[in-house]
C-alpha positions in Angstrom: 112.4 116.9 112.1 113.7 115.3 115.5 116.6 113.2 114.5 115.7 110.7 117.3 113.0 108.3 116.4 110.1 108.0 118.9 107.5 106.6 116.6 108.5 104.1 113.7 104.9 103.5 111.9 106.1 101.4 109.0 109.2 98.6 109.3 110.2 96.5 106.2 111.6 93.4 106.4 113.4 91.3 104.4 113.1 87.5 105.8 115.0 85.9 102.9 117.6 87.5 100.7 117.0 85.3 97.7 114.5 85.2 94.6 112.8 82.7 92.4 113.1 85.2 89.4 115.8 86.5 87.0 114.3 90.2 86.3 116.4 92.2 84.1 116.1 95.3 86.1 117.5 93.4 89.6 120.1 91.7 90.6 119.1 90.1 93.7 118.6 87.0 91.8 122.4 86.7 91.7 122.5 86.0 95.2 123.9 82.5 96.0 124.1 82.2 99.6 120.7 82.1 101.3 120.4 84.1 104.6 116.9 84.6 106.6 115.7 86.2 109.4 114.8 83.4 112.1 111.6 83.6 114.4 113.9 83.9 117.3 115.4 87.1 115.9 112.2 88.6 115.2 111.1 87.8 118.6 114.1 89.5 120.4 113.3 92.8 118.7 109.5 92.6 119.3 109.2 94.8 122.4 111.2 97.6 120.5 108.8 97.3 117.8 105.8 97.9 120.1 107.6 100.4 121.9 108.4 102.2 118.7 104.8 101.8 117.7 105.3 99.9 114.5 101.8 100.1 112.8 102.6 98.3 109.2 105.3 95.5 108.8 106.1 95.0 104.9 107.8 91.6 103.9 109.9 92.5 101.1 113.0 90.6 99.1 114.3 88.6 97.4 111.2 86.6 97.8 109.4 86.7 101.3 107.6 83.1 100.3 111.0 81.4 99.7 111.5 81.8 103.9 111.1 78.3 105.5 108.9 79.9 108.3 107.5 82.9 107.2 103.8 82.9 108.6 105.1 82.3 112.3 107.0 85.8 111.5 104.0 87.2 110.2 101.9 85.8 113.0 104.3 87.4 115.8 103.6 90.7 114.8 99.8 90.5 113.4 98.3 89.1 116.9 99.9 92.6 118.1 97.8 94.4 115.7 100.2 95.3 113.3 99.1 95.3 109.4 101.3 92.8 107.2 101.9 93.1 103.9 103.7 90.8 101.5 105.9 92.1 98.6 106.1 89.3 96.1 106.9 87.9 92.4 103.7 85.9 92.6 105.3 82.7 91.9 104.4 80.4 95.3 100.8 82.3 96.0 98.9 79.2 94.8 101.1 77.0 97.3 100.8 79.2 100.3 97.1 80.6 99.6 95.3 79.5 102.6 98.6 80.5 104.8 98.6 84.4 103.3 94.8 84.5 103.9 95.0 83.4 107.5 98.2 85.2 108.4 98.7 88.2 106.0 96.6 91.4 105.7 97.5 92.0 101.8 99.5 91.2 99.1 101.6 93.4 96.3 102.4 91.4 93.3 105.3 92.4 91.0 103.4 92.6 87.7 105.9 93.6 84.7 103.2 93.5 82.0 100.9 91.5 80.0 101.4 88.0 79.9 104.2 87.8 77.4 105.8 90.8 78.1 105.8 90.0 81.9 107.6 86.4 81.6 110.2 87.8 79.3 111.0 90.4 81.8 111.1 87.8 84.6 112.9 85.1 82.8 110.7 82.4 84.5 108.4 80.1 82.0 105.0 80.8 82.8 105.3 83.4 85.4 102.5 85.5 84.5 100.4 82.2 84.5 101.6 80.9 87.7 100.8 84.4 89.2 97.5 84.4 88.1 96.6 80.8 89.2 98.1 82.2 92.5 95.7 85.4 92.8 93.0 82.9 91.9 93.7 80.4 94.8 93.6 83.3 97.2 90.3 84.8 95.8 88.9 81.4 96.3 89.4 81.3 99.4 88.5 84.9 100.4 87.0 86.9 97.3 87.3 90.1 98.8 90.9 89.7 99.8 93.4 92.5 98.9 95.6 91.6 96.0 97.3 94.7 94.3 100.2 95.3 91.8 103.3 97.2 91.2 104.9 97.7 87.9 108.5 99.1 87.5 108.6 101.1 84.4 111.7 100.0 82.1 112.6 99.5 78.6 110.9 96.4 77.8 107.5 96.9 79.0 107.4 101.2 78.8 105.0 100.5 75.4 102.7 98.4 77.3 101.5 100.2 80.6 98.2 100.5 79.6 98.4 96.9 78.6 99.6 96.2 82.4 96.6 97.9 83.8 94.2 96.0 81.7 96.0 92.9 82.8 95.8 93.6 86.4 92.0 94.4 85.8 91.5 90.8 84.3 93.5 89.2 87.3 91.0 91.0 89.6 93.4 92.9 91.2 92.7 95.9 93.9 94.6 98.2 92.4 98.0 98.9 90.4 101.2 101.3 91.1 103.9 102.3 88.8 107.7 103.5 89.4 110.6 103.9 87.4 113.4 101.3 87.3 116.0 102.4 89.6 119.0 102.8 87.0 121.7 104.3 89.4 122.2 103.3 93.0 123.5 100.1 94.8 120.1 98.8 95.9 119.0 95.5 94.7 121.9 93.6 95.3 124.5 95.9 93.4 128.2 96.2 95.0 128.6 99.3 92.7 126.2 101.4 90.4 125.6 99.6 86.9 127.8 100.8 84.5 126.3 103.0 81.8 125.7 99.8 79.1 123.5 98.3 81.5 121.6 101.4 82.4 121.2 102.1 78.6 119.4 98.4 78.3 116.8 98.9 81.3 116.2 102.8 80.4 113.2 103.5 78.3 113.2 105.5 75.1 112.0 108.8 76.4 109.4 109.2 73.5 107.9 105.5 74.3 107.3 105.9 78.0 106.2 109.6 77.4 103.7 108.4 74.9 102.4 105.8 77.1 102.0 107.4 80.4 100.6 110.2 78.7 97.9 107.3 77.4 97.3 106.0 81.0 96.5 109.6 82.1 93.9 110.5 79.3 92.3 107.3 80.1 92.8 107.7 83.8 90.1 106.0 85.9 88.0 107.4 88.4 88.1 104.4 90.6 91.4 104.8 92.0 92.5 101.6 90.5 96.1 103.2 89.4 97.2 104.5 92.7 99.4 107.3 91.4 98.2 110.9 90.2 98.9 112.0 86.8 101.7 114.2 88.5 103.4 111.4 90.1 102.8 109.5 86.8 104.7 112.3 85.1 107.4 112.2 87.4 108.3 108.8 85.7 109.0 110.7 82.6 110.7 112.8 84.3 113.2 110.7 86.3 114.3 109.1 82.8 114.4 112.4 81.3 117.1 113.4 84.2 118.7 110.3 83.3 119.3 111.2 79.9 120.5 114.8 80.9 117.6 116.8 79.8 116.7 118.1 83.0 118.1 118.1 86.5 117.2 115.2 88.9 114.5 116.3 91.5 113.9 114.7 94.8 110.4 113.3 95.4 108.6 114.6 98.7 110.1 112.0 101.3 110.6 111.5 104.9 111.0 107.7 104.8 114.4 107.8 107.1 112.1 109.5 109.8 109.3 107.3 109.7 110.6 104.1 108.7 113.5 101.4 108.5 114.6 98.7 106.4 115.6 95.3 108.2 117.9 92.9 105.6 118.4 89.3 106.1 122.0 90.2 106.9 121.0 92.4 110.0 121.7 95.5 108.2 119.6 98.4 109.3 119.1 100.9 106.5 117.1 103.8 106.7 115.4 103.4 103.2 116.4 101.0 100.3 118.8 103.3 99.0 121.0 104.8 101.6 123.6 102.8 103.0 123.1 100.7 106.4 123.1 102.7 109.6 123.8 99.7 111.8 123.4 96.1 112.5 121.1 94.2 114.8 123.8 91.6 115.8 124.2 92.1 119.3 122.2 95.1 119.4 118.3 95.6 119.5 116.2 97.4 117.0 115.9 100.7 119.1 119.9 101.1 119.6 120.2 100.6 115.9 117.6 103.3 114.8 118.6 105.8 117.5 122.2 104.9 117.4 125.0 107.7 116.6 125.4 106.6 113.2 121.6 106.5 112.3 121.1 109.9 114.4 124.0 111.9 112.7 122.4 110.5 109.3 119.0 112.1 109.8 120.5 115.3 111.2 122.8 115.6 108.0 120.3 114.6 105.8 118.4 117.1 103.3 116.7 115.2 101.1 116.0 118.1 98.3 119.9 118.0 97.5 121.2 114.8 98.5 122.5 112.9 95.6 120.7 109.6 96.4 117.5 111.5 97.4 117.6 113.2 93.8 117.8 110.2 92.1 115.3 108.2 93.7 112.7 106.2 92.0 110.2 106.1 95.0 109.2 107.7 97.9 107.6 107.5 101.5 105.7 110.3 102.8 103.9 110.2 106.3 101.2 113.0 106.7 100.3 113.4 110.6 96.8 111.9 109.3 97.8 109.4 107.4 100.0 108.0 104.5 100.9 109.8 101.0 
């Protein structure tokens, strides 16, 4: 693959670095100093965004809806024909439902289980009900507006994956996807990887997660409601088996560093969530960073199959020439 990027189809933007949940599998909520990307800062990079052919901008977090002017950010790119998506806890959906329908193409909510399990993991009172009210508010304004769910599989919800699918259907969501909890990286505001004691708190029992994944597969819907194939669902089990030393870690098929970039609220640019920054936008343009010496050298030297970070990765992005996989 060419180490110089001429086309950057997907751009992940962290507009705000804080979060309004206290999830057990994430440390972003520990951030105390708020930072966010200003409208003026995004405007400075619009020419590069257009030249690099960005097709899809994903607002991630932290919680994007905590940004002071998120919808102006979204309007800047959506008026240029770029798809916009928000990854959100769902706690602020009801408040901003009208603006979301007007400015954002689709929403992906974090759904960690049925009501009680979701609230236990989020550690926010009535988190499930607030998410549900937000989804209903959006659908009152636009019945067909696409709201999907993403569930992070870990110890506290591993026995409730089928129940999570049922909850997503009850909420009238478009689909649900699953990924394993990240246990060993420095992503999600971890200055250093978690110690073994913390990893063991989040890692599910193998028998439990295997049983529930096989239950999902046995009941696998024909309508595409679960986005992962049975093979990809079983990769979740393999990830945790490898964590416990029962099989080697195997990297997923992924070309994220060649088709995407992640911009954090402090201006750091990463090739994906899990690899270190390859530069910062302070005093530089987006094109200068993603095609700077550090970024090019990283891509030239990266072998996904053998790199330890890639081998332990819990998610993947692969772009075929004719679409996303």
